[in-house]
Every structure is written in C-alpha cells, then in structure tokens.
C-alpha positions in Angstrom: 7.1 -81.9 33.7 3.7 -82.4 33.8 0.6 -81.6 36.1 -2.4 -84.4 37.2 -5.5 -84.7 39.7 -4.2 -87.2 41.9 -6.0 -89.2 45.1 -3.4 -89.9 48.6 -6.4 -91.0 50.6 -10.2 -91.8 49.3 -12.9 -90.2 49.9 -15.5 -87.3 48.8 -13.8 -84.8 45.7 -12.1 -82.8 48.3 -9.6 -85.4 48.3 -8.6 -84.8 44.3 -5.4 -82.4 44.2 -3.7 -80.7 41.4 -0.3 -81.2 41.4 3.2 -80.9 39.8 4.6 -84.7 38.8 8.0 -85.9 36.3 6.5 -86.1 33.0 6.9 -90.0 32.6 8.6 -92.2 29.1 7.4 -94.8 27.4 8.6 -98.4 28.4 8.8 -100.8 25.8 5.3 -101.4 23.8 3.9 -97.9 26.0 3.1 -94.3 24.6 4.0 -91.3 26.2 0.4 -89.2 24.7 -0.4 -85.4 25.5 -4.4 -85.2 26.5 -6.7 -82.5 24.7 -9.5 -83.3 26.0 -10.0 -86.3 29.7 -13.6 -87.6 29.8 -15.6 -88.0 33.2 -17.1 -90.7 34.1 -19.4 -91.9 37.3 -16.6 -94.7 37.6 -13.7 -92.0 38.1 -15.9 -91.3 41.6 -16.4 -95.4 42.9 -12.2 -95.3 42.1 -12.3 -91.5 44.7 -14.6 -93.0 46.8 -12.9 -96.6 47.2 -15.8 -98.3 45.7 -13.1 -99.7 43.2 -10.0 -100.3 44.6 -6.9 -98.6 43.0 -3.3 -97.8 44.8 -2.6 -94.6 46.6 -1.5 -92.2 45.9 -2.9 -93.1 42.5 -4.0 -90.8 38.8 -7.9 -91.3 38.4 -8.9 -91.3 34.8 -10.3 -94.0 32.5 -11.3 -91.8 28.8 -9.3 -89.0 27.3 -7.9 -88.1 23.7 -5.1 -86.1 23.0 -1.7 -86.2 19.7 1.7 -88.6 20.6 4.0 -87.6 21.5 6.7 -90.6 22.2 6.9 -94.2 21.6 8.8 -96.6 22.8 10.6 -99.8 21.6 8.9 -102.2 20.2 5.4 -99.7 19.0 4.5 -100.1 15.2 1.2 -98.9 15.1 1.6 -95.5 16.7 3.9 -92.3 15.8 5.0 -88.1 17.0 1.9 -86.5 16.2 -0.7 -89.5 15.7 -4.2 -88.4 17.0 -5.6 -90.8 19.4 -8.1 -91.6 22.1 -8.9 -94.3 24.2 -11.0 -95.4 27.0 -11.7 -98.3 29.6 -7.8 -97.9 31.6 -5.6 -98.1 32.4 -6.3 -95.8 35.6 -4.2 -92.3 35.0 -6.7 -90.1 32.8 -6.4 -87.2 34.9 -3.0 -85.6 33.2 -1.9 -83.4 31.2 0.2 -86.0 29.8 0.3 -89.6 30.5 2.1 -93.3 29.2 -0.7 -95.8 28.5 -0.3 -99.3 26.9 -0.1 -99.0 22.7 -2.7 -101.6 22.4 -5.1 -99.7 24.2 -4.7 -96.2 21.5 -6.9 -96.0 18.4 -6.8 -94.0 16.5 -9.1 -91.0 16.6 -10.4 -89.9 12.8 -9.8 -86.6 11.3 -13.7 -85.3 11.6 -13.7 -86.4 15.2 -12.6 -83.2 17.2 -10.9 -84.3 20.6 -13.5 -82.6 23.1 -15.7 -85.2 21.1 -13.5 -88.2 21.1 -13.4 -87.6 24.8 -17.0 -87.5 25.5 -17.5 -90.4 23.2 -15.2 -92.8 23.8 -16.1 -95.0 26.9 -19.7 -93.9 27.2 -20.2 -94.5 23.5 -18.5 -98.4 23.9 -20.4 -99.0 26.9 -23.8 -98.1 25.2 -22.0 -100.3 22.2 -21.6 -103.4 24.4 -25.2 -102.9 26.3 -26.9 -102.5 22.7 -25.4 -105.3 21.2 -23.6 -107.3 23.1 -24.6 -108.2 26.7 -28.0 -107.8 25.1 -28.6 -107.7 21.6 -31.5 -105.4 21.2 -33.5 -106.4 17.9 -35.8 -104.0 16.5 -39.4 -103.9 17.6 -38.3 -104.1 21.4 -39.3 -102.2 24.7 -35.8 -101.9 26.6 -35.9 -100.1 30.1 -33.0 -97.5 30.7 -32.6 -95.3 33.9 -30.8 -92.1 33.9 -31.3 -91.9 30.3 -30.4 -88.2 29.8 -27.2 -89.0 31.4 -23.7 -89.3 29.4 -24.2 -93.2 28.3 -28.2 -92.7 28.2 -28.5 -89.9 25.8 -26.3 -92.0 23.7 -27.6 -96.0 23.9 -31.2 -93.5 23.5 -30.2 -92.5 19.8 -28.2 -95.6 18.7 -31.7 -97.6 20.0 -33.7 -95.8 18.2 -31.4 -96.1 15.0 -32.1 -99.5 15.4 -36.2 -99.7 15.9 -35.7 -100.5 19.5 -38.2 -98.6 21.9 -36.5 -97.3 25.2 -38.4 -96.0 28.2 -36.4 -93.9 29.7 -36.4 -93.1 33.9 -35.4 -89.7 34.9 -35.1 -87.0 37.8 -37.0 -84.2 36.0 -39.4 -82.7 33.7 -36.1 -81.0 31.8 -34.1 -84.5 31.7 -37.3 -86.6 30.0 -37.5 -84.0 27.5 -34.1 -84.1 26.5 -34.3 -87.9 26.6 -37.3 -87.8 24.6 -35.6 -85.9 22.0 -33.2 -87.8 21.9 -34.8 -91.1 21.1 -37.1 -91.9 24.0 -40.1 -93.8 23.6 -41.5 -92.7 26.5 -39.9 -91.4 29.4 -40.6 -92.1 33.5 -40.2 -89.5 36.0 -38.7 -91.4 39.4 -39.2 -94.8 40.1 -41.5 -94.8 42.9 -44.2 -96.5 40.7 -41.6 -97.8 38.1 -43.1 -101.4 37.6 -47.1 -99.9 37.5 -45.4 -97.3 35.0 -43.8 -99.7 32.8 -46.5 -102.2 33.1 -49.1 -99.4 31.8 -46.8 -98.4 28.7 -46.3 -102.0 27.9 -50.0 -103.6 28.1 -48.8 -105.8 30.6 -46.2 -107.1 28.8 -43.1 -106.0 30.7 -39.5 -105.8 29.2 -36.7 -108.2 28.6 -34.2 -106.2 29.3 -32.9 -103.4 32.4 -30.4 -101.2 31.5 -29.3 -99.9 35.3 -26.8 -97.4 36.0 -28.4 -96.4 39.5 -27.6 -99.7 41.7 -29.3 -99.7 45.6 -32.2 -97.8 45.3 -33.3 -99.3 41.4 -32.2 -102.7 41.5 -35.6 -104.0 42.8 -37.7 -102.3 41.1 -36.1 -102.7 38.1 -36.7 -106.6 39.0 -40.0 -106.0 38.6 -40.5 -104.9 35.1 -39.0 -107.8 33.6 -40.7 -110.2 32.3 -40.2 -113.4 32.3 -36.5 -114.9 31.8 -36.3 -111.1 31.2 -32.0 -109.9 32.1 -31.2 -107.3 34.7 -28.1 -105.2 33.5 -26.9 -103.4 36.6 -23.9 -101.9 35.4 -23.2 -98.8 37.8 -24.2 -97.7 41.4 -25.1 -94.0 41.1 -27.1 -94.3 44.5 -24.6 -96.9 46.4 -23.3 -100.3 45.9 -26.3 -103.0 45.6 -27.2 -104.8 49.0 -26.3 -108.6 49.5 -29.4 -110.3 47.1 -30.7 -113.8 48.1 -30.7 -115.1 43.8 -33.5 -117.3 45.0 -35.6 -114.3 43.8 -34.7 -114.7 40.5 -36.7 -117.9 40.2 -40.1 -116.4 41.9 -39.2 -113.4 39.9 -39.9 -115.1 36.2 -36.3 -117.1 36.0 -34.4 -114.0 35.6 -31.2 -113.3 34.7 -28.3 -111.3 35.9 -25.1 -110.0 34.7 -22.7 -106.7 35.8 -21.1 -106.0 32.9 -17.6 -104.2 33.1 -17.0 -102.1 29.2 -12.9 -103.5 30.6 -13.6 -106.7 29.7 -15.6 -106.4 27.2 -12.4 -104.3 24.9 -9.7 -106.9 26.8 -8.4 -107.7 24.1 -7.3 -105.3 21.1 -9.5 -107.2 18.3 -12.6 -106.4 20.6 -11.5 -102.5 21.3 -11.0 -102.2 17.9 -14.6 -103.8 17.1 -15.9 -101.8 19.7 -14.3 -98.3 18.5 -15.0 -98.5 14.7 -18.5 -98.7 15.7 -18.8 -96.6 17.4 -17.2 -94.4 15.0 -19.3 -95.6 12.5 -23.0 -94.6 14.2 -21.3 -91.0 15.1 -19.8 -90.4 11.0 -23.4 -91.3 9.9 -25.0 -88.9 12.3 -27.3 -91.4 13.8 -25.8 -90.5 17.6 -24.7 -86.9 18.2 -22.6 -86.1 21.3 -23.5 -84.1 23.4 -21.1 -82.1 25.4 -22.7 -80.3 27.9 -20.3 -79.4 30.1 -16.8 -78.1 30.9 -14.7 -77.8 34.0 -10.8 -77.0 33.8 -8.9 -80.6 35.0 -8.0 -78.7 38.1 -11.2 -77.8 39.1 -12.1 -81.9 38.5 -13.4 -81.7 42.1 -16.3 -79.1 41.1 -17.4 -81.5 38.0 -17.0 -84.7 40.3 -19.6 -82.5 42.7 -21.9 -81.7 40.2 -21.9 -85.1 38.4 -22.9 -86.9 42.1 -25.5 -84.3 42.3 -27.2 -85.0 39.3 -26.7 -81.6 38.3 -24.9 -82.3 34.3 -26.4 -84.0 30.9 -24.9 -85.6 28.5 -21.3 -85.8 28.4 -18.8 -83.6 30.5 -15.4 -82.5 29.5 -11.7 -81.7 31.4 -9.9 -79.8 29.5 -6.0 -79.7 30.7 
C-alpha cells in the first residue's frame, strides 16, 4: 500500500486528505517510483482551489524526486534503482509512490541530493524557459521580477546575474529585499503601490523590456506601466488571483506591448525540450552559479500547513514535502 494527499473537492487547505491507496503498477512505457522528496509549488494551490481543473478525486503535485522501483513494458532508458527527478506533470506527486510516463523523467546526477532536486526542477526549469526562451534576456538589460524572494525568483535572480542581466526585484518586506539582493537582484522595490514611478527612477526613464509577473490580479496593470515601448509582459502566475478580462486595445496605447501567459508544460512537452531544460539547470547548479535554497520542509501528510504558509507569503526560496 502507498499513501497520498488527495482532494475530493476544491477549496481551502482543509480539502487535502491523507489517504491510503493500493500501490499502482506501471503499464507500458511507465515507471513506478518511490518518492524521496516532493516539491511544493503555487500551481498546486491553483489545482486545489479549482483555478486549474483536475478530475476528482485527484492526487495533486507536479514535481518530485526519488528512486525507480519497477518499469513497465517497452521502457528502455530506466531501470530499478535509478535516481530520477521530474517536473511539469502529469499530476500525482503528493504520494509516497506513483506511476509516471517514462518520457517525463530525467536521471538525477549523483552530486544532486533528492531534496535539492525536488526543490529545483519545476522552479529551475521555469526560470530557464523564462530567461532563455519566453524572453531571451541579454547582458546589460534590466528586467523587472515580481516575487523575487520566492522559489522561482531566487533562482532567476542568480541566473540573471550569471548572464549579466540586472534585476529589479519586487518583494513584500525588507527581509525579502535583503534576500533578493543577496541572490543577485541589482535593485529591489518593496510593494507595488508606486511601481511604475519606482521603475522609472531606477531606469532613468527608460523603463524595462520585460516584466515577469507571478502575482496576477494585483500587479498586472502596474506591471504594464513599467514596460518600455514594444516591451513584453510575461504573466506566469496568479498568487493574488486571476487577472480579470482585459481590453487588449490598451496594449497599443501603452506602447504596442506584447503579452504572453507561458506554461512550463508547453515548453517541455517534447522529450527533447525537457532534456535541454533539465541539462541547462543541472549545469548551472553544478557550476555553483545558482544555489537552490530549501528554506522550509514539511511532512507530506502536513501538506495543508505547507499550503497555508505558501499562500500567506510566509515562505522564501523553495519548500519541500517529505514522505
């Protein structure tokens, strides 16, 4: 038997239920894995609350690391005992054991421990695609990054510094500002009440070519006002709620702006793209240019408490659930 956190209805953290289930068996092209660590991400909250739809009942979670227990027919790249990691789905990470398609896994380098792997895969590959594919950040550019002291934020601050990009990090407290600075942010802004004016002052009026916004409803319009003409608004999260309907004619009046809503799942949908992003992440971590900070751990059975802390912005860096 295995155990899992499941939801039978959407709602608050109280809908997360710790249940015992039969251990699944791998089918063709599938792998049974035993989790050693599971990553906590804001997308988990979107599925729990129903902002993103999942069939019910459902085991949520998009990221984990562990060991291969068994393989199904036609699996050639993995064998029992292999150390693996994954991110980006399908759902089902909040479990002691799970079955997952083999083409969604990557082998974990020996110098990366399970806890670090579970903390870095989704957030790290997200940082990679945001900085290198959604918008190809160039040395000398200045970018605006919300939630700069969060899991994705700290990785992006470090990665941007490594490639010579200046980060204006938006945070909610002085403590988080210090953390973002320590991880590579060139400038920090506390709160978004005067966001465009603050960015204008920092950039000498030039504004920024790209804004990375994971906050959503509360920061969408202020973020648009920070963009230079032809700038790109990257809305990749909704921590404050979904962005309401928006009149796209405003993009023209604000400087012929671009808008995108990227999803990691799309960027790593093919095996080749998954391998490229994972390899880039493993390389930057191996160099020491990006250090993964696991600042909170919870028992998997205490996932509700972890969700509560994440929603209350009481966490920094990455959070891991331990089976």
